[in-house]
C-alpha positions as CSV (number, residue, x, y, z in Angstrom):
1,M,17.9,22.5,32.8
2,P,17.8,19.6,30.3
3,S,15.7,20.1,27.2
4,L,12.7,18.0,26.2
5,T,14.8,16.3,23.5
6,D,17.6,15.6,26.0
7,S,15.2,13.5,28.1
8,L,14.1,11.3,25.2
9,G,17.0,8.9,25.4
10,S,19.5,7.6,22.9
11,T,19.1,5.7,19.7
12,A,18.2,2.0,19.8
13,A,19.5,-0.5,17.3
14,P,17.1,-1.7,14.6
15,A,15.5,-5.1,15.2
16,A,17.0,-8.1,13.6
17,L,15.0,-9.8,10.9
18,P,12.6,-12.4,12.1
19,T,12.2,-15.9,10.7
20,A,9.3,-16.6,8.3
21,D,7.6,-18.5,11.2
22,E,7.9,-15.6,13.6
23,A,6.8,-13.0,11.0
24,T,3.7,-15.1,10.1
25,A,2.8,-15.6,13.8
26,H,3.4,-12.0,14.7
27,T,1.3,-10.8,11.8
28,L,-1.6,-13.0,12.9
29,L,-1.3,-11.7,16.4
30,N,-1.4,-8.1,15.1
31,C,-4.7,-8.8,13.3
32,L,-6.2,-10.7,16.2
33,L,-5.3,-7.9,18.7
34,R,-6.6,-5.1,16.4
35,E,-9.8,-6.8,15.2
36,V,-10.9,-9.5,17.5
37,S,-9.4,-9.7,21.0
38,G,-8.7,-6.0,21.5
39,P,-12.2,-4.7,20.7
40,E,-13.6,-7.5,22.9
41,H,-11.3,-6.6,25.8
42,Q,-9.6,-9.9,25.7
43,S,-6.0,-8.7,25.9
44,V,-3.7,-7.1,28.4
45,V,-0.1,-6.0,28.5
46,T,1.7,-7.2,31.7
47,D,5.3,-7.8,32.7
48,G,6.7,-7.0,29.2
49,R,4.3,-9.4,27.5
50,L,1.0,-9.3,25.7
51,L,-1.7,-11.8,26.9
52,L,-4.4,-12.4,24.3
53,R,-7.4,-14.6,24.6
54,L,-9.5,-16.2,21.9
55,P,-12.7,-16.4,23.9
56,R,-14.7,-18.7,21.8
57,R,-11.9,-21.1,21.1
58,G,-10.8,-21.0,24.7
59,V,-7.2,-20.3,24.1
60,L,-4.9,-17.9,26.1
61,L,-1.8,-16.8,24.1
62,R,1.3,-14.9,25.2
63,V,4.2,-13.2,23.4
64,A,7.1,-11.0,24.6
65,L,7.1,-7.3,23.6
66,R,10.0,-5.3,22.2
67,R,8.1,-2.1,22.7
68,T,4.5,-1.1,23.6
69,S,2.6,1.4,21.5
70,L,0.2,4.3,22.3
71,L,-2.0,3.1,19.4
72,G,-1.9,-0.5,20.6
73,A,0.3,-1.5,17.6
74,H,2.9,-3.2,19.8
75,R,6.1,-4.8,18.6
76,F,6.5,-8.5,19.3
77,T,9.6,-10.6,19.7
78,G,10.2,-14.3,19.9
79,P,7.8,-17.2,19.8
80,V,4.1,-17.3,20.7
81,A,3.1,-19.5,23.6
82,E,-0.3,-20.9,24.8
83,Q,-1.3,-21.8,28.3
84,R,-2.0,-25.5,28.8
85,D,-2.7,-27.0,32.2
86,G,-1.1,-24.0,33.9
87,E,2.1,-24.2,31.8
88,W,3.2,-22.1,28.9
89,T,3.9,-24.1,25.7
90,E,5.3,-22.7,22.5
91,V,2.9,-22.5,19.6
92,D,4.0,-22.6,16.0
93,W,2.4,-20.5,13.3
94,R,0.4,-23.4,11.9
95,R,-1.3,-24.1,15.2
96,L,-1.9,-20.3,15.7
97,A,-3.4,-20.2,12.2
98,E,-5.8,-23.1,13.2
99,Y,-6.8,-21.3,16.4
100,T,-7.5,-18.2,14.3
101,H,-9.5,-20.2,11.9
102,D,-11.6,-21.8,14.7
103,E,-12.2,-18.5,16.5
104,L,-13.3,-16.7,13.4
105,S,-15.6,-19.6,12.4
106,L,-17.2,-19.5,15.8
107,R,-17.4,-15.7,15.9
108,T,-18.9,-15.0,12.5
109,G,-20.7,-18.2,11.7
110,V,-19.0,-18.1,8.3
111,S,-16.6,-20.7,7.0
112,N,-13.6,-20.0,4.9
113,E,-11.9,-23.1,3.4
114,E,-9.2,-21.0,1.7
115,F,-7.9,-19.3,4.8
116,L,-5.3,-21.8,6.0
117,E,-4.1,-22.4,2.5
118,Q,-3.6,-18.6,2.0
119,L,-1.7,-18.3,5.2
120,A,0.6,-21.1,4.1
121,S,1.1,-19.4,0.8
122,S,2.0,-16.1,2.5
123,H,4.5,-18.0,4.9
124,E,6.1,-19.7,1.9
125,A,6.5,-16.4,0.1
126,V,8.2,-14.8,3.1
127,A,10.5,-17.8,3.6
128,T,11.5,-17.7,-0.1
129,S,12.2,-14.0,0.0
130,L,14.3,-14.3,3.2
131,A,16.3,-17.1,1.5
132,A,16.9,-14.9,-1.5
133,T,17.7,-11.7,0.4
134,R,20.4,-9.7,-1.2
135,A,23.0,-7.7,0.7
136,V,21.7,-4.3,1.8
137,S,23.9,-1.6,0.4
138,A,23.3,2.0,-0.7
139,P,22.6,2.0,-4.5
140,D,24.8,4.4,-6.4
141,D,22.2,6.2,-8.4
142,R,18.7,7.6,-7.8
143,L,16.8,5.2,-10.0
144,S,18.5,2.2,-8.5
145,A,17.8,3.5,-5.0
146,Y,14.1,3.9,-5.9
147,L,13.7,0.5,-7.4
148,A,15.6,-1.1,-4.5
149,S,13.1,0.5,-2.1
150,E,10.2,-0.9,-4.2
151,Q,11.7,-4.4,-4.1
152,S,12.7,-4.5,-0.4
153,L,9.3,-5.4,1.2
154,L,9.9,-9.0,2.4
155,F,7.1,-9.2,4.9
156,G,4.3,-7.0,3.6
157,H,1.5,-5.3,5.5
158,R,1.8,-6.3,9.2
159,F,-1.9,-5.9,9.8
160,H,-3.0,-8.1,7.0
161,P,-3.3,-11.8,7.8
162,T,-1.9,-13.0,4.4
163,P,0.3,-10.1,3.3
164,K,2.3,-12.2,0.8
165,A,-0.3,-14.8,-0.2
166,R,-0.4,-15.4,-4.0
167,T,-1.6,-17.8,-6.5
168,G,0.2,-18.9,-9.6
169,D,3.2,-21.0,-10.6
170,P,6.1,-20.6,-8.1
171,R,8.6,-20.7,-10.9
172,A,6.8,-17.7,-12.5
173,W,6.9,-15.9,-9.2
174,S,10.7,-16.3,-9.1
175,A,10.9,-14.6,-12.5
176,Y,8.5,-11.7,-11.9
177,A,8.5,-11.0,-8.1
178,P,9.8,-7.7,-6.8
179,E,11.2,-9.4,-3.7
180,V,13.8,-11.1,-5.8
181,G,14.7,-8.0,-7.8
182,A,12.8,-9.1,-11.0
183,S,13.4,-7.1,-14.2
184,F,12.5,-8.3,-17.6
185,P,11.4,-7.3,-21.1
186,L,7.7,-7.1,-22.0
187,R,5.8,-9.2,-24.4
188,H,4.9,-7.2,-27.5
189,L,1.8,-7.8,-29.6
190,A,0.9,-5.9,-32.8
191,V,-2.9,-5.6,-33.1
192,R,-4.9,-4.3,-36.0
193,A,-5.9,-0.8,-35.2
194,G,-9.6,-1.6,-35.3
195,L,-9.2,-4.2,-32.6
196,I,-7.6,-1.8,-30.1
197,A,-9.6,-0.1,-27.4
198,E,-8.0,2.9,-25.7
199,E,-8.7,6.2,-24.1
200,C,-6.4,9.1,-23.3
201,A,-6.6,12.4,-21.6
202,A,-4.3,13.9,-24.3
203,A,-3.1,12.5,-27.6
204,S,0.5,12.4,-26.3
205,A,-0.5,10.2,-23.4
206,V,-0.2,7.0,-25.5
207,A,3.3,7.9,-26.7
208,P,5.0,5.7,-24.1
209,L,3.2,2.7,-25.5
210,D,3.9,3.5,-29.2
211,G,7.5,4.2,-28.4
212,L,8.3,0.8,-27.0
213,R,9.0,-0.7,-30.4
214,S,9.6,0.8,-33.8
215,D,9.0,-2.2,-36.1
216,V,5.2,-2.4,-35.8
217,P,3.6,-3.0,-39.3
218,D,1.4,-0.4,-40.8
219,G,-2.2,-0.7,-39.8
220,Y,-1.3,-2.2,-36.4
221,R,-0.8,-0.8,-32.9
222,L,1.6,-2.0,-30.3
223,L,0.1,-3.6,-27.2
224,P,2.6,-4.5,-24.5
225,A,1.7,-7.4,-22.2
226,H,3.1,-8.7,-18.9
227,P,4.9,-11.9,-20.0
228,W,3.2,-13.8,-17.1
229,Q,-0.2,-12.6,-18.2
230,Y,0.4,-13.5,-21.8
231,E,1.3,-17.1,-20.8
232,A,-2.0,-17.2,-18.8
233,L,-4.1,-16.1,-21.8
234,R,-2.3,-17.3,-24.8
235,E,-4.5,-20.3,-25.3
236,H,-7.7,-18.3,-25.2
237,P,-9.7,-19.4,-28.3
238,L,-10.4,-15.9,-29.5
239,L,-6.8,-14.9,-29.2
240,R,-5.6,-18.1,-30.9
241,A,-8.0,-17.4,-33.8
242,A,-6.8,-13.8,-34.0
243,L,-3.2,-14.9,-34.1
244,D,-4.0,-17.5,-36.8
245,R,-5.8,-14.8,-38.9
246,G,-3.0,-12.3,-38.5
247,D,-5.2,-9.8,-36.7
248,V,-2.8,-10.1,-33.8
249,L,1.0,-10.6,-34.3
250,D,3.1,-12.0,-31.5
251,L,6.4,-10.0,-31.8
252,G,7.9,-11.8,-28.8
253,Q,9.6,-10.3,-25.8
254,G,11.9,-7.4,-26.4
255,G,12.8,-3.8,-25.7
256,R,14.2,-2.3,-22.6
257,P,13.6,-4.2,-19.3
258,F,10.9,-3.2,-16.9
259,A,11.4,-3.7,-13.1
260,A,8.6,-5.0,-10.9
261,T,7.5,-2.6,-8.2
262,A,5.9,-3.5,-4.9
263,S,2.5,-4.0,-6.4
264,V,4.0,-6.8,-8.6
265,R,1.9,-5.9,-11.7
266,T,3.0,-2.3,-12.0
267,L,6.3,-2.1,-13.8
268,Y,8.8,0.7,-14.3
269,D,11.5,1.4,-16.9
270,G,12.8,4.7,-15.5
271,E,10.5,6.8,-17.6
272,T,6.9,5.4,-17.4
273,F,4.9,3.2,-15.1
274,L,2.8,0.6,-16.8
275,K,0.0,-1.1,-14.7
276,F,-0.8,-4.4,-16.2
277,S,-3.5,-7.0,-15.4
278,L,-2.4,-10.2,-13.8
279,N,-4.8,-13.1,-13.4
280,V,-3.1,-13.8,-10.1
281,R,-4.6,-13.4,-6.6
282,I,-2.3,-11.3,-4.4
283,T,-3.5,-10.8,-0.7
284,N,-7.2,-10.4,-1.3
285,C,-7.8,-9.7,-4.9
286,L,-7.3,-10.9,-8.4
287,R,-5.0,-8.3,-9.8
288,K,-6.6,-7.4,-13.1
289,N,-7.7,-4.0,-14.5
290,S,-11.5,-4.2,-14.7
291,S,-13.1,-2.3,-17.6
292,Y,-14.4,0.4,-15.2
293,E,-11.0,0.8,-13.7
294,L,-9.5,1.3,-17.2
295,S,-11.9,4.1,-18.1
296,G,-12.0,5.4,-14.6
297,A,-8.2,6.1,-14.5
298,V,-8.4,8.3,-17.5
299,A,-11.7,9.9,-16.4
300,L,-10.1,10.8,-13.0
301,T,-7.0,12.2,-14.7
302,R,-9.3,14.5,-16.7
303,A,-11.6,15.4,-13.9
304,L,-9.0,16.0,-11.3
305,A,-6.8,18.3,-13.4
306,P,-8.0,21.6,-11.9
307,A,-8.0,20.3,-8.3
308,L,-4.6,18.8,-8.6
309,A,-3.2,21.9,-10.2
310,E,-4.6,24.0,-7.3
311,L,-3.2,21.6,-4.7
312,A,0.2,21.5,-6.4
313,E,0.4,25.3,-6.5
314,R,-0.6,25.6,-2.8
315,F,1.5,22.7,-1.6
316,P,4.5,22.6,-4.0
317,G,6.1,19.8,-2.0
318,S,3.5,17.3,-3.1
319,A,2.2,16.0,-6.4
320,V,0.1,13.2,-7.8
321,L,1.1,10.9,-10.6
322,R,-1.6,10.9,-13.2
323,E,-2.9,8.0,-15.2
324,P,-3.7,9.6,-18.6
325,A,-4.2,6.6,-20.9
326,Y,-5.0,2.9,-21.2
327,R,-4.9,0.5,-24.1
328,T,-6.2,-3.0,-24.5
329,L,-7.4,-5.7,-26.9
330,A,-11.0,-5.6,-28.1
331,L,-11.6,-8.9,-29.9
332,P,-15.3,-9.4,-30.5
333,G,-17.0,-12.4,-28.9
334,P,-20.0,-14.3,-30.1
335,D,-22.4,-11.4,-29.3
336,G,-20.3,-8.9,-31.2
337,A,-19.1,-7.1,-28.0
338,P,-15.4,-7.2,-27.0
339,D,-14.7,-10.3,-25.0
340,R,-14.4,-9.2,-21.4
341,E,-11.8,-11.7,-20.3
342,L,-9.4,-10.4,-23.0
343,L,-10.4,-6.8,-22.7
344,E,-9.6,-6.7,-19.0
345,G,-6.8,-9.3,-19.1
346,F,-4.7,-7.3,-21.6
347,G,-5.6,-3.9,-20.2
348,V,-2.6,-1.7,-19.5
349,I,-2.8,1.7,-17.7
350,V,-0.1,4.3,-18.4
351,R,1.0,6.2,-15.3
352,E,3.3,9.2,-15.4
353,G,6.9,8.4,-14.7
354,L,8.9,10.0,-12.0
355,P,10.6,12.6,-14.4
356,H,7.2,14.2,-14.8
357,R,6.8,15.3,-11.2
358,L,10.0,14.6,-9.2
359,A,11.6,17.6,-7.6
360,P,15.2,18.1,-9.0
361,G,18.0,16.6,-6.9
362,T,15.7,14.3,-4.9
363,T,15.7,10.5,-4.6
364,P,12.2,8.9,-4.4
365,L,11.8,6.1,-1.9
366,L,8.7,4.0,-1.3
367,A,7.2,5.0,2.0
368,A,6.5,1.4,3.0
369,A,10.2,0.7,2.7
370,V,11.1,3.7,4.9
371,A,8.6,2.6,7.5
372,D,9.2,-1.1,7.5
373,E,9.2,-2.7,10.9
374,Y,12.6,-4.3,10.0
375,P,15.5,-2.8,8.1
376,T,15.1,-4.8,4.9
377,G,16.6,-2.2,2.5
378,A,18.8,0.9,2.3
379,A,15.7,3.1,2.3
380,H,14.8,2.2,5.9
381,I,14.4,5.1,8.3
382,S,17.3,3.7,10.4
383,R,19.6,4.3,7.5
384,L,18.2,7.7,6.5
385,L,18.7,8.8,10.1
386,E,21.9,6.8,10.9
387,G,23.8,8.5,13.6
388,A,21.1,11.2,14.1
389,D,20.1,12.4,17.6
390,V,16.5,12.6,18.7
391,R,16.4,16.4,17.9
392,T,17.3,15.7,14.3
393,A,14.8,12.9,14.1
394,L,12.0,15.1,15.4
395,A,12.9,17.8,12.9
396,W,12.9,15.2,10.1
397,W,9.5,14.0,11.2
398,S,8.0,17.5,11.4
399,S,9.3,18.3,7.9
400,Y,7.7,15.1,6.5
401,L,4.4,15.7,8.2
402,D,4.2,19.2,6.7
403,L,4.7,17.7,3.2
404,L,2.3,14.8,3.7
405,V,-0.7,15.8,5.7
406,P,-1.9,19.2,4.5
407,P,-2.5,18.3,0.8
408,V,-4.5,15.2,1.8
409,L,-6.7,17.1,4.1
410,S,-7.3,19.9,1.6
411,A,-8.0,17.4,-1.1
412,Y,-10.8,16.0,1.0
413,F,-12.3,19.1,2.7
414,E,-12.0,21.6,-0.2
415,H,-12.2,19.4,-3.3
416,G,-14.2,16.3,-2.2
417,L,-11.3,14.2,-3.3
418,V,-10.5,11.0,-1.3
419,L,-6.8,10.3,-1.8
420,E,-5.5,6.9,-0.6
421,P,-2.1,7.7,0.9
422,H,-1.3,4.4,2.4
423,L,2.4,3.4,2.7
424,Q,2.5,1.7,-0.7
425,N,0.9,4.6,-2.5
426,V,3.3,7.3,-1.4
427,L,6.9,8.0,-2.4
428,I,9.1,10.0,0.0
429,C,11.5,12.1,-2.0
430,V,14.6,12.9,0.0
431,D,17.5,15.4,-0.6
432,G,21.2,14.5,-0.6
433,D,21.2,14.5,3.2
434,G,18.2,12.1,3.5
435,R,15.8,14.9,4.5
436,P,12.2,14.9,3.1
437,A,11.8,17.4,0.3
438,Q,8.7,16.1,-1.5
439,V,5.9,13.5,-1.5
440,L,4.4,11.9,-4.5
441,F,1.0,10.2,-4.4
442,R,0.2,7.4,-6.8
443,D,-2.4,4.9,-7.9
444,L,-5.8,6.4,-8.9
445,E,-7.5,3.0,-8.4
446,G,-8.0,4.0,-4.7
447,T,-8.8,7.6,-5.4
448,K,-12.5,8.4,-5.0
449,L,-14.8,11.4,-5.4
450,V,-17.4,12.6,-2.9
451,P,-20.6,12.9,-5.0
452,E,-21.8,16.2,-3.7
453,H,-18.6,17.9,-4.9
454,H,-18.6,16.2,-8.3
455,A,-22.2,15.7,-9.3
456,E,-21.7,17.1,-12.8
457,T,-18.6,15.1,-13.5
458,L,-20.2,11.8,-12.3
459,A,-23.4,12.4,-14.2
460,A,-21.4,12.6,-17.5
461,L,-19.8,9.2,-16.9
462,P,-21.4,5.7,-17.5
463,P,-22.9,4.5,-14.2
464,E,-20.6,1.4,-14.2
465,V,-17.6,3.8,-14.2
466,A,-19.0,6.5,-11.9
467,G,-20.3,4.2,-9.2
468,P,-17.0,2.6,-8.2
469,M,-15.4,6.1,-8.4
470,T,-17.3,7.4,-5.4
471,Y,-17.4,7.3,-1.6
472,D,-20.0,9.1,0.5
473,A,-18.5,11.7,2.7
474,Q,-18.3,9.6,5.9
475,R,-16.9,6.6,4.2
476,G,-14.4,8.8,2.4
477,W,-13.3,10.4,5.6
478,D,-12.8,7.0,7.2
479,R,-10.7,6.0,4.3
480,V,-8.6,9.2,4.4
481,V,-8.0,8.9,8.2
482,Y,-7.2,5.2,8.0
483,C,-4.8,5.5,5.1
484,L,-3.2,8.7,6.2
485,L,-2.9,8.3,10.0
486,V,-3.3,4.6,10.9
487,N,-1.7,2.9,7.9
488,H,0.9,5.6,7.1
489,V,1.7,8.1,9.8
490,A,1.4,5.6,12.7
491,E,3.6,3.0,11.0
492,L,6.4,5.4,10.1
493,L,6.0,6.9,13.6
494,A,6.4,3.3,15.0
495,A,9.6,2.8,13.0
496,L,10.9,6.1,14.5
497,A,9.9,5.1,17.9
498,D,11.8,1.8,17.5
499,L,14.9,3.9,17.1
500,Y,14.0,6.5,19.8
501,P,11.8,4.5,22.3
502,Q,11.3,7.4,24.7
503,A,10.1,9.7,21.9
504,E,6.7,8.1,20.9
505,A,4.5,10.7,22.7
506,A,6.7,13.5,21.3
507,L,6.3,12.1,17.8
508,W,2.5,12.0,18.2
509,A,2.6,15.5,19.5
510,R,4.2,16.6,16.2
511,V,1.3,14.9,14.4
512,R,-1.2,16.8,16.5
513,A,0.7,20.1,15.9
514,T,0.6,19.5,12.1
515,L,-3.2,18.9,12.2
516,E,-3.7,22.0,14.4
517,T,-1.7,24.2,12.1
518,H,-3.7,23.0,9.2
519,A,-6.9,23.7,11.1
520,D,-5.7,27.2,12.0
521,Q,-4.8,28.0,8.4
522,Y,-7.7,26.4,6.5
523,G,-10.5,26.1,9.0
524,C,-11.5,23.3,11.3
525,P,-14.5,21.5,10.0
526,P,-16.3,19.2,12.4
527,R,-14.6,16.0,11.3
528,L,-11.2,17.5,11.8
529,A,-12.3,19.0,15.2
530,A,-13.3,15.5,16.3
531,L,-10.0,14.1,15.2
532,L,-8.1,16.7,17.3
533,A,-10.4,15.9,20.2
534,G,-9.2,12.3,20.1
535,V,-12.2,10.4,18.7
536,P,-11.2,6.8,17.9
537,L,-9.4,6.2,14.7
538,P,-10.7,3.9,12.0
539,A,-8.5,0.9,11.1
540,K,-9.4,-1.3,8.1
541,A,-10.4,-4.8,9.3
542,N,-8.2,-6.7,7.0
543,L,-8.5,-10.0,8.8
544,L,-12.4,-10.0,8.9
545,T,-12.6,-8.7,5.4
546,R,-10.3,-11.6,4.2
547,W,-12.2,-14.1,6.3
548,E,-15.6,-13.0,4.9
549,R,-14.2,-12.7,1.4
550,R,-15.5,-9.1,0.9
551,A,-14.2,-6.7,-1.7
552,D,-11.7,-4.2,-0.4
553,R,-14.2,-1.4,-1.2
554,D,-16.6,-3.0,1.3
555,A,-14.1,-3.5,4.1
556,G,-15.3,-2.6,7.5
557,Y,-13.4,-0.7,10.2
558,V,-12.6,-1.2,13.8
559,R,-12.0,1.8,16.1
560,L,-8.6,2.4,17.8
561,P,-8.0,4.6,20.8
562,S,-6.5,7.8,19.5
563,P,-3.1,9.1,20.7
564,L,-4.0,12.5,19.3
565,A,-6.1,13.9,22.3
566,E,-4.1,16.7,23.9
567,D,-4.3,15.1,27.4
568,I,-2.7,11.9,26.1
569,L,0.3,13.9,25.1
570,R,0.9,15.3,28.7
571,D,2.4,13.7,31.7
572,S,0.9,13.5,35.1
573,N,2.2,17.0,36.0
574,G,0.4,18.6,33.0
575,S,3.7,19.2,31.1
576,P,4.2,18.2,27.5
577,R,5.9,14.8,27.3
């Protein structure tokens, strides 16, 4: 009798890269399907195509499908068409963007004059990245492999309408963008010690900053700056006056080069991550370190130490990269208080480098690169599993889920800690055979505390720091489920299902089994029981959030039909699929 895995079919070839036009159009369709037409029952899959209506604009759209998805996150191929006078006519991304603009205006009663411009910016960035694409080859050392994975994201988040939108001088982008493999020396400022603001969880935490340069004059402290940010702020009157007085010395660019990671403003030199401010808008937000985020990173590093130590002991295949220090420029303004624009604009957060937490003999890869819809780099799952049969792929998947899921759930249920394990915040560390051996979580900006678990800690912090550091229990749970299951697990599962098209239900069955095992070992609180029962999954409404210009923290959610209910994972005869 053939086994379950024998019935799941052979490996499919990875999809070819789309054009910038196709990528932009397909991303818009993803957003419309998830947030607008899908919830309003204005879409259907028929004859290998998705039909999607924009009911207020009165437009019926059609696109061919490479593969359908149990979560509704289908894979599209080829051009989008609209029905006109009974005929199907191809629609380019610009017209689709205008239709989206019109539908959202009519739906929300809100206008957004930036929207089309941001879509055009995102399209331009994708086109530029595709034109500059380097040959995909396996790097010959672990650091190069890691950095290549960070710099391979040509298309960005496929459920964000403007995943590559950006402001700023295009020439600067070509010098500092990860998509073109940017690596460059930092700008170094020497600042009189009394004009430095910093906090650290331990005295040694600022050593990575002090060690960047050895020729800083006595009485001064070294403040590294992103070269692009320095150009943006160099003419600030207070900074110019400080330079003229000698309170700040411009030492120029120098030292070892730092490489841009996927977030653009976080740079890495092989030892330490430095998260800089950039007065540049990327996707939704101006990418600067607000004052509360500077203090919050260090406060979280201190407050989470016991919980993270307990989680690391219980789940040795996972770890969190701490952010133990920040430093910035505190030039007093007319009121005597540090000028906020400079304080936040030059703020740099120190994040632990990979040597602090990486398991020996493993290669870290950005999860977003492994899970990309298209094979844009050597870290892609199609390359990690090259030549593998479905049995091997399912074993890889189970091993990964066992590393990823339990610590996130335990952090929430036992410690009131909301991790944000979306694809860009997790590193998959693989062994020499490409098998998952460890996961690393990063970026404390999205990490939050549930107040009832951390009342004492929060009460000891200034309200402007404590407030943004919290989610109530339900909002925290939505964030955990969205980041863990919808953004991360579902997208990596989709990339696996692209390779093994008959295995999607089996892949979801492994997700359910991992959740059940955790519930059996650590208890099954009501929220986890509901998840296992198949309640709808929260998906962040990126399109509507962008349209209404809300902060990411205030983003709403739409609810997706869950593939986790046990009956969904069985065929009509009651047997596991």
